[in-house]
C-alpha atoms as one frame of an Amber mdcrd trajectory, in Angstrom:
protein
  -0.046  -0.027   0.019   2.857   2.348   0.884   4.512   1.590  -2.397   1.319
   2.549  -4.368   0.892   5.785  -2.516   4.500   6.818  -2.968   4.545   6.277
  -6.784   3.704   9.188  -9.160   0.095   8.971 -10.065   0.895   8.336 -13.707
   2.641   5.051 -12.696   0.212   4.064  -9.928  -2.521   2.830 -12.218  -0.038
   0.698 -14.217   1.415  -0.722 -11.071  -2.034  -1.497  -9.671  -3.227  -3.205
 -12.768  -0.158  -5.418 -12.898  -1.371  -6.877  -9.549  -4.577  -8.131 -11.162
  -2.890 -11.239 -12.601  -1.537 -14.322 -10.922   0.153 -12.288  -8.183  -3.114
 -11.221  -6.582  -4.545 -14.673  -7.090  -1.633 -16.203  -5.255  -1.861 -13.549
  -2.576  -5.436 -14.464  -1.787  -4.728 -18.173  -1.844  -1.806 -17.801   0.528
  -3.760 -15.488   2.829  -6.582 -18.012   2.931  -4.174 -20.758   3.916  -2.533
 -18.540   6.585  -5.760 -17.417   8.158  -7.069 -20.970   8.307 -10.727 -22.050
   8.214 -12.093 -19.854  10.963 -15.157 -17.687  10.145 -13.179 -14.610  11.231
 -10.399 -15.349   8.793 -12.904 -15.689   5.959 -14.576 -12.390   6.704 -11.184
 -10.704   6.939 -10.251 -11.931   3.515 -13.395 -10.493   2.039 -12.789  -7.236
   3.916  -9.188  -6.980   2.532 -10.616  -7.699  -0.954 -13.024  -4.797  -0.530
 -10.244  -2.527   0.728  -8.036  -3.312  -2.285 -10.905  -2.699  -4.764 -11.592
   0.618  -3.021  -7.904   1.734  -3.337  -7.818   0.743  -6.916 -10.976   2.748
  -7.526  -9.469   5.734  -5.797  -6.295   5.506  -7.833  -8.198   5.240 -11.088
 -10.292   8.285 -10.178  -7.187  10.310  -9.270  -5.413   9.305 -12.457  -8.597
   9.782 -14.510  -7.712   6.600 -16.373  -9.697   3.724 -17.876  -7.732   0.496
 -17.507  -9.610  -1.327 -20.240 -11.180  -0.142 -23.528 -10.658   3.659 -23.107
 -12.802   4.388 -26.180 -15.845   2.811 -24.452 -15.052   3.695 -20.893 -14.550
   7.500 -21.167 -17.077  10.198 -21.785 -16.910  12.662 -24.636 -15.476  15.246
 -22.227 -12.643  12.929 -21.129 -14.062  11.740 -17.860 -12.606   8.184 -17.472
 -12.013   7.829 -13.753 -15.668   8.415 -12.867 -16.876   5.452 -14.912 -13.919
   3.245 -13.959 -14.884   3.655 -10.322 -18.433   2.603 -11.037 -17.307  -0.334
 -13.135 -14.944  -1.756 -10.550 -17.503  -1.505  -7.802 -20.271  -2.727  -9.989
 -18.165  -5.856 -10.814 -17.397  -6.569  -7.130 -21.010  -5.841  -6.123 -22.442
  -8.272  -8.706 -19.860 -10.802  -7.529 -21.224 -10.525  -3.982 -24.840 -10.682
  -5.093 -24.148 -13.945  -6.996 -22.533 -15.424  -3.892 -25.513 -14.183  -1.830
 -27.918 -16.024  -3.995 -25.744 -19.166  -4.177 -25.375 -19.329  -0.379 -29.015
 -18.794   0.551 -30.108 -20.860   3.610 -26.647 -22.342   4.278 -26.696 -23.066
   8.029 -23.822 -25.470   8.490 -20.395 -26.065   6.993 -21.585 -29.602   6.193
 -23.484 -28.040   3.357 -21.404 -28.440   0.251 -22.163 -24.807  -0.743 -20.303
 -23.655   2.406 -17.053 -24.393   0.620 -17.896 -21.676  -1.849 -17.833 -19.178
   1.027 -14.692 -20.427   2.787 -12.431 -21.656   0.006 -12.033 -21.627  -3.765
 -10.299 -18.251  -3.522  -8.350 -18.451  -6.859 -11.582 -19.415  -8.699 -13.480
 -16.518  -7.059 -10.755 -14.106  -7.890 -10.718 -15.168 -11.539 -14.557 -14.824
 -11.597 -14.084 -11.252 -10.318 -11.566 -10.469 -13.071 -14.092 -11.701 -15.658
 -16.804  -9.494 -14.137 -14.465  -6.503 -14.281 -13.785  -7.112 -17.983 -17.498
  -7.554 -18.690 -18.260  -4.287 -16.784 -16.024  -2.395 -19.138 -18.001  -3.634
 -22.132 -21.222  -2.116 -20.750 -22.037   1.475 -22.040 -21.527   4.484 -19.828
 -25.263   5.329 -19.844 -25.940   2.251 -17.901 -23.814   3.373 -15.002 -25.410
   6.794 -14.926 -28.767   5.025 -14.501 -27.422   2.444 -12.095 -25.645   4.939
  -9.814 -28.841   7.084  -9.575 -31.377   4.314  -8.890 -29.264   1.573  -7.230
 -26.008   2.970  -5.821 -27.455   5.984  -3.968 -30.293   4.067  -2.228 -27.831
   1.185  -1.439 -25.349   3.617   0.022 -28.063   5.121   2.256 -28.940   1.658
   3.536 -25.250   0.891   4.282 -25.012   4.129   6.367 -28.026   3.078   8.326
 -26.496  -0.341   8.967 -23.375   1.343  10.399 -25.515   3.486  12.753 -27.380
   0.490  14.031 -24.013  -1.196  14.777 -22.907   1.854  16.769 -26.057   1.917
  18.882 -25.930  -1.839  19.451 -22.195  -1.591  20.395 -22.998   1.209  22.946
 -25.575  -0.942  24.664 -23.321  -4.028  24.493 -20.330  -2.220  26.002 -22.287
  -0.702  28.872 -24.245  -3.857  29.684 -21.063  -5.976  29.670 -19.488  -3.601
  32.187 -22.540  -3.549  34.364 -22.764  -7.365  34.270 -19.191  -7.749  35.499
 -19.688  -5.132  38.176 -22.756  -6.977  39.526 -20.725 -10.213  39.807 -18.966
  -8.639  42.765 -15.844 -10.708  42.249 -12.238  -9.679  42.386 -12.454  -7.924
  38.971 -15.626  -5.814  39.787 -13.763  -2.707  40.807 -11.718  -2.806  37.586
 -14.853  -3.024  35.478 -16.534  -0.245  37.512 -13.560   2.059  37.022 -13.497
   1.163  33.354 -17.155   2.116  33.012 -16.888   5.376  34.937 -13.616   6.409
  33.293 -14.908   5.530  29.743 -18.088   7.501  30.294 -16.243  10.564  31.575
 -13.609  10.468  28.862 -16.259  10.227  26.157 -18.399  13.133  27.513 -15.252
  15.194  28.040 -14.069  14.487  24.506 -17.476  15.553  23.156 -17.244  18.769
  25.002 -13.719  19.432  23.745 -14.757  18.673  20.116 -17.715  21.054  20.497
 -15.463  23.895  21.631 -13.001  23.114  18.789 -15.843  23.204  16.204 -16.979
  26.618  17.429 -13.442  27.913  17.368 -12.290  26.508  13.994 -15.380  26.082
  11.794 -18.019  28.619  13.008 -16.945  31.924  11.594 -19.205  34.814  10.712
 -20.457  33.382   7.354 -20.587  29.725   8.380 -24.244  29.414   9.196 -24.417
  25.715   8.286 -21.641  24.896  10.759 -23.190  26.994  13.529 -26.597  25.332
  13.121 -25.078  21.850  13.029 -23.054  22.252  16.248 -26.022  23.838  18.073
 -28.387  21.052  17.006 -25.808  18.458  18.041 -25.570  19.987  21.612 -29.393
  19.973  21.871 -29.612  16.339  20.852 -26.805  15.328  23.173 -28.562  16.929
  26.162 -31.915  15.417  25.111 -30.508  11.879  24.902 -28.674  12.320  28.225
 -31.950  13.396  29.879 -33.895  10.478  28.428 -31.244   7.926  29.469 -31.525
   8.892  33.130 -35.256   9.426  33.225 -36.817   7.376  36.011 -39.259   5.592
  33.796 -36.458   4.558  31.415 -34.420   3.365  34.361 -37.331   1.354  35.651
 -37.911  -0.336  32.347 -34.184  -0.968  31.748 -31.930  -0.508  34.764 -28.836
  -1.092  32.585 -29.513   2.014  30.522 -27.843   5.134  31.552 -25.013   7.583
  31.037 -22.539   5.069  29.637 -24.587   4.425  26.447 -25.433   8.050  25.902
 -21.805   9.057  26.327 -20.700   6.831  23.521 -23.505   8.031  21.264 -22.738
  11.648  22.168 -18.981  11.140  21.481 -19.568   9.366  18.115 -22.194  11.880
  16.860 -20.085  14.851  17.868 -17.119  13.324  16.055 -19.406  12.829  12.983
 -20.434  16.448  13.083 -16.792  17.656  13.357 -15.717  15.249  10.638 -18.462
  16.646   8.409 -17.077  20.191   8.823 -13.576  18.963   8.105 -14.966  17.407
   4.894 -16.341  20.653   3.617 -14.735  22.461   0.585 -13.198  25.771   1.623
 -15.122  27.986  -0.855 -16.799  29.835   2.000 -13.620  30.001   4.115 -15.100
  27.734   6.785 -12.616  24.836   6.637  -9.103  26.032   7.635  -7.841  22.408
   7.656  -7.460  22.257   3.888  -5.352  25.374   3.576  -2.138  23.964   4.980
  -0.018  23.052   1.888   2.595  21.087   3.847   0.227  18.430   5.194  -2.520
  18.585   2.609  -1.460  15.546   0.465  -0.617  13.405   3.425  -3.982  14.166
   5.090  -5.818  13.320   1.827  -4.018  10.001   1.497  -4.256   8.939   5.101
  -7.944  10.170   5.349  -8.878   8.224   2.250  -7.295   5.023   3.350  -8.820
   5.414   6.825 -12.240   5.790   5.203 -11.852   2.672   3.197 -10.605   0.689
   6.247 -13.569   1.900   8.337 -16.048   0.810   5.581 -14.412  -2.576   5.384
 -14.571  -2.988   9.148 -18.126  -1.894   9.343 -19.067  -4.379   6.542 -17.319
  -7.294   8.312 -18.705  -6.528  11.726 -22.235  -6.048  10.430 -22.333  -9.419
   8.814 -21.679 -11.177  12.069 -23.620  -8.937  14.438 -26.583 -10.392  16.248
 -28.636  -7.366  15.357 -28.790  -8.553  11.742 -28.668 -12.298  12.171 -32.198
 -13.421  12.929 -32.357 -17.177  13.401 -29.551 -18.387  11.241 -28.034 -20.941
  13.601 -28.875 -24.520  13.101 -29.481 -25.283  16.803 -27.990 -25.155  20.289
 -24.724 -26.862  21.002 -25.006 -30.410  22.212 -22.543 -32.959  23.373 -23.062
 -36.261  21.538 -22.469 -39.399  23.678 -20.023 -40.958  21.221 -17.907 -37.814
  21.180 -18.104 -36.910  24.757 -14.924 -36.804  26.896 -13.026 -39.803  27.990
 -12.597 -38.390  31.502 -15.330 -37.440  33.929 -13.482 -34.228  34.850 -13.553
 -32.832  31.235 -17.187 -33.862  30.765 -18.327 -32.222  33.959 -16.388 -29.080
  33.345 -17.924 -28.447  29.893 -21.391 -29.374  31.074 -21.136 -26.925  33.869
 -20.013 -24.242  31.433 -22.968 -24.928  29.096 -25.447 -24.896  32.069 -23.970
 -21.591  33.326 -24.314 -19.986  29.859 -27.837 -21.369  29.515 -28.818 -19.839
  32.917 -27.237 -16.456  31.888 -29.264 -16.469  28.674 -32.475 -17.158  30.584
 -31.728 -14.395  33.053 -31.017 -11.950  30.131 -27.342 -11.384  31.035 -26.177
 -12.969  27.678 -27.755 -12.924  24.245 -29.316 -16.114  22.942 -26.620 -16.441
  20.369 -24.246 -17.504  23.169 -25.958 -20.853  23.112 -24.782 -21.470  19.604
 -21.146 -20.429  20.244 -18.784 -23.327  20.710 -15.760 -21.172  21.823 -16.441
 -22.122  25.418 -15.835 -25.809  24.803 -12.691 -27.311  26.375  -9.924 -28.212
  23.987  -9.242 -31.825  24.773 -11.105 -35.013  23.892 -13.720 -33.401  21.752
 -11.038 -31.795  19.545  -9.196 -35.104  19.534 -12.302 -36.870  18.413 -12.894
 -34.302  15.683  -9.324 -34.657  14.565  -9.712 -38.444  14.398 -12.874 -38.027
  12.304 -10.907 -35.846   9.899 -12.591 -32.565  10.957 -10.686 -29.302  11.185
 -10.121 -28.446  14.857  -9.838 -24.747  13.989 -13.253 -24.637  12.379 -15.544
 -22.636  14.699 -18.583 -23.486  12.597 -18.816 -27.215  13.307 -22.181 -26.713
  15.127 -23.536 -24.158  12.746 -22.505 -21.108  10.818 -21.389 -18.119  12.906
 -23.114 -15.705  10.569 -25.619 -15.502   7.704 -23.613 -16.066   4.535 -26.196
 -14.479   2.197 -26.695 -11.482   4.399 -22.925 -11.121   4.614 -22.609 -10.702
   0.858 -25.629  -8.410   0.605 -24.055  -6.040   3.091 -20.838  -6.133   1.032
 -22.836  -5.243  -2.061 -24.244  -2.221  -0.191 -20.661  -1.267   0.813 -19.439
  -1.328  -2.819 -22.197   0.953  -3.872 -21.546   3.418  -1.066 -17.859   3.489
  -2.039 -18.831   4.292  -5.644 -21.066   7.160  -4.549 -18.569   8.455  -2.003
 -15.796   8.581  -4.571 -17.695  10.144  -7.451 -20.584  12.341  -6.369 -19.693
  16.050  -6.714 -15.942  15.310  -6.417 -13.481  17.456  -8.321  -9.716  17.472
  -8.316  -9.790  20.674  -6.336  -6.272  22.027  -5.795  -4.944  19.014  -3.965
  -2.547  17.707  -6.568  -2.270  14.122  -7.674  -4.858  12.568  -5.392  -8.566
  13.277  -5.315  -9.760  13.872  -1.727 -12.279  11.231  -0.640 -15.466  12.782
   0.723 -14.521  16.504   0.569 -17.917  17.592  -0.709 -20.982  19.235   0.777
 -22.892  16.088  -0.051 -20.652  13.986   2.200 -20.713  16.686   4.945 -24.504
  16.590   5.033 -24.501  12.746   4.947 -22.444  12.822   8.164 -24.528  15.458
   9.848 -27.832  13.764   9.093 -26.299  10.424  10.047 -25.472  11.868  13.490
 -29.086  13.031  13.844 -30.362   9.559  12.846 -27.963   7.934  15.303 -29.451
  10.042  18.121 -32.957   9.017  17.007 -32.023   5.302  16.924 -30.491   5.458
  20.360 -33.422   7.378  21.759 -35.855   4.810  20.375 -33.911   1.885  21.945
 -34.250   3.419  25.439 -37.814   4.669  25.016 -39.289   1.636  23.335 -39.303
  -0.578  26.453 -41.348   2.174  28.235 -43.840   2.498  25.403 -44.063  -1.223
  24.615 -43.179  -3.217  27.721 -44.927  -6.357  26.451 -42.299  -6.627  23.702
 -39.350  -6.794  26.106 -38.503  -9.469  28.674 -38.086  -7.299  31.716 -39.055
  -8.789  35.056 -41.309  -5.894  36.030 -43.649  -6.798  33.193 -43.926 -10.562
  33.547
């Protein structure tokens, strides 16, 4: 990656395209072998694939080049990079849609179609190359239509997925800390300090960022920025008040300042990031005026954006909020594969009973019953090895995530990247590299996303009060 960025832009596209042959095919195969057969390793490979495709799209846009068939891939006014970006992401998006359809209702790795998800990397990469070639044969007018009616709505859905993940993570983090505090063991004080310190740091950071926004971005003629910061403060105070309201606390005692602090921190960061993404035509963004660090900030910011999208995509695919009932069933210990010693058998049975009780009490999500990571690594693994099963496979008892949903989310991510790179983007005065997301469109996307995030979080804490019969709280049994 560093080599690509350091090359002159005229050479970068040639260098990148040279990697589309056997080199990249071998790279994916070797990475697949290195990461093993775990579900996490598989998801990481797809995330790296998305990251490389995003970087290649960004380089092609900056170079304004069409890698294949320039006569068909460029507009009459010489716009080649725009359509190349849409072609590359269209090809990868269609690839994921095909896999989504092929892997529908796969619930166990014993299904022969599961090998299509977890192996055959060379074949899948060759199929991607074929789709890229085909995408360059499609006329430009198709991508104008496709970006307007498919890419934009898909990108909006992907942003919503990311916001749901953030709200879910805020609740998960706070409830995990509270759970360990309530255990009253030797680690309870550590978890309590972690919860209190984390909450204080996030609220303090939100205040510091708010002050910085008023100082750097809210000048006399920057009405958009002034309004955005003020609304963000109002929503922060509103969600804080809702979180500590007595009725909310009664409905869900684990809801409180910790969750709202994370939401406030993230939404304040989104708002500040939106202002940093603005063009400087109104003299409201001083960060883009420093010539010495401009190119470095563009490069690092673009790479960070792509990594964040890849991470969001990978995390969303395995998150319980999007899973439904994909697992094939709870873990059980077959008699013929149970442990040779009474000690090993009792230990794992006790673990399972403890997890089952925690799920019934609401301390753990139901998905914990389907997770085999708590199993002891002795005779069962030995038995699996004797049967020719991969002891590193964490999906022996059922898939850890919904394969079809995984690829649908990846399709949404490819379309968001295509829109992010191309909508209202100009070369500006940055130099060789086009800044990713430095448009008013992207700024408003971030600002509105922050408002939606506040709304999602507010609904998660208010819903148990309005609809107690839909939630399993003891006060409403």
